[in-house]
Phi, psi and omega in degrees: 000142180285142184248106173296132189230148162241245174240156177227108175267137184235115172300168180296148186307329192284345180241002183291144181217154183290140171242115183240014174287151177299145170272198180275144178278154174302141183097349173304132179260128182245127176056026179066019184209336183255118176264122186285134178260312180195169176273132178268326182168168177240140173248197185290335180221006181219153172255134178255125175252147163274126183228159177243131175279108182289343172291318190248004182046052183219160175278142177225160164262124186251116177253137186223135178305132180300138180305335178306327196256009188300327185264011179260108183296321182302307178296329178291318183294322183294319184298318179289318179303319188294314177296319179296326182293315177303308183299339180273356188254139178232099175202139183298339185262012180232130180304140192256133179261130184263318183208164176214140178191200180241135180221116176051053179063016174234160176267153178221152157219150184260143183211175179299133182268110179256106180266123181175197175234157184280152181300325179301315182292321184292318177299320176291332178285328172291321179294323177298333175263007185065033184234164173232165178298132178305141184308312179297322173297322180296322185284325183294317182295317183286325176302320183287316176295328176301314182305314184293317184290331176292325177291323170305312188289326178297328178282006174080027183236147171253130180284319177066001176216040177291120185190160183305326180282355179254014179240118179258132170264112184292136179295140179082331185239332183083003183292119178282134187228129181274128183236184173056094172249037179292341188247007186287145180217160173306153183290145178050058180264118185294338190267013190248019182275015177289146180289074182232133184142210181246113196302327185292343185241003187284132177287153181313307183298340178275343181258000179082016183239014184270189179305142180305130180090353182286132182255161169295127184211178173312327177295339175296322182283332175302315180299308186294332172290326175294321171298313181299319173300317182300312182296319183290324182281329177252345184086355183228169180265156178292319178226139184207123178201152180278343182270113188293320176299322173289328178292322178288331178289327173292322169303315184285332191230333187271133174294125180295148172296154181280148178305326185288343176290335173268326178205110181306332180292345181268014176314314184303342184263004187298309190285332179294315186291318178307313184293326176292327182261026175300147177299313184269129178302332181295334186269353178275178173305142182292334180210171177288323180290325172304316175301310185296322180298316182295317176302317181291327178296325185289337189299326180302315177295322177298318180294318180293331182286334188258355180284143183293136171259137176272140176298143188290154188289156182292149185304137177086358180283120173293149186290146179285124177241129177291139179292143185289139183281128179287150181290139180248112175300150172064013179284137177302141182298131185292143176292135184288150176279171182306313179294341181274350175286134177232150334288165185294328184231124012276159185300143175255153183289139182279138180292146172247246180274350184210190181296141182290141177289158181274161177304146185288128182282164181296155175292157175305142177082007181288134181254010180291142180304126187289347178279356178298146182292135182302156170283123188256118176254132183236115178268113185245110185201134179283346177273112178300327182288315178284338176292316183286331177299312183293320177303310180296318176300316185299319186292314174302320184295309186287334178295340174276338195254286189290138173283333183272155181305145181237132176248120186252126177234161178241141176228141178266001175202163179304317185294320178292325181296313177306318180293320181294314181297330180292334179273314187223102185295131183281151173267338181218137178235123177252109192243125174282146181269318187266083179235144176298146174089238177278117186278186179297318178295314177300312181305307186293322177302316182292315186295322182296326189281346176286150175300139189073359186297331180291347188271348186277132173270144190233134180231127183261130181241115182195152173270352191250344178273107170286159179307323186286345183271344193284359177291337177305334194265346185296331179285353177255005177078022184258123177228002172259126187225134169240132183274126173265149000283164185208135178292155187302315188289334178289320180290325173302311182301312178297316185291323181299325178295314176298320177299321178294318176294320178306308178307312184295315178307319182285330173291320176297321185291326180289332180283335185297000000 
């Protein structure tokens, strides 16, 4: 089940207490503009509600200090610090704060409503199925979260609690979002050497067991991201124990295991992870993005290491040369590949079995700027017949809905889809799961890694993806599935609903 998320701030374990007090009822008005719809969840010191901003007519996550903590000045100060920290950061990979104020003698702040599942939940689901997140997808998440963390550092803040449970994978986009700034502090705060945080992810200096004189700094978050990288790539933690004191001693003194000891194929990443997990902050990467860039560079060695190798030819064996193909008169002309289409911009619809349909024109009376980029739909299916069927259904659905022009393209393989998306990022991908070569998960992992890839809404169309297999797509932000075969009118109806959602999302974005 999808878990709507906002933020969850957690006070130190030494002061954490259970909160069983009733929260606000649906319909409660906060600050004269936010109407509470329902409770989303509770953290250590706050209750998060789904609310509607009546001024801008959009959904927000509303976090309020739990009634239990109203008399605690320290917790109130931390809550206010969390809001200020978030409000100063601008990154699509960090949850955004819209407003801060007082309600019923308590503090609240309104923030971006991120609907999705935590990376911790997704990793647990992969573990339960004896699987790990695909490496390319793991690297994309790490790279994007690294950008978010560095934006936090640019604002002069150290997060101090980077971990999978504080990373939400947004539904429909797959965008990873860093949340929970309850432990955030100004950079290199000498007073922040308290053992506060989550022990499994805490750098030695954060737990008071680091090299003498080492302070909590942005490189403390580099360490936590290194632990997160180790876990997402292998499915396990480098150090784990229920005894927190022992766990901190391991972080401070014990050499972490190499990734290749968990999975030999991950050997190309061993040095990068070891450097991120260095005991001395000075030996770690200078920033999270520097760490992510080195991981990305190592991915080429990883790909080469897992490619199958053919045995060398026997001595004296002549090289194999493919015989020339005889010309076939009256043979239909081969459909051009995407690279053969000229000019590459603006994009042209990919030919299927006949001439491509033109982009759908704007509806009469449309006032949208004609120079606006067309809404790009990419249909990926190795069956030419179903691909053309889906293209036609998409055109019918979007002709009724979107005012702006729509460009529908088809790709016969995952590789071709990536080639198209690299030139023109899609807004919607209708994706077959079971394809030869690069399957649906592999294709989407590559699409999400491309610039603009997180903006695409994805629907998986397949007769092979059972309900029990759908967990594989959560890490990619996918929750829409269509079972093949399907009648044309039913497919048009499903795509129409998606078009309606796209319209609503665009209106929300314009209000933001």
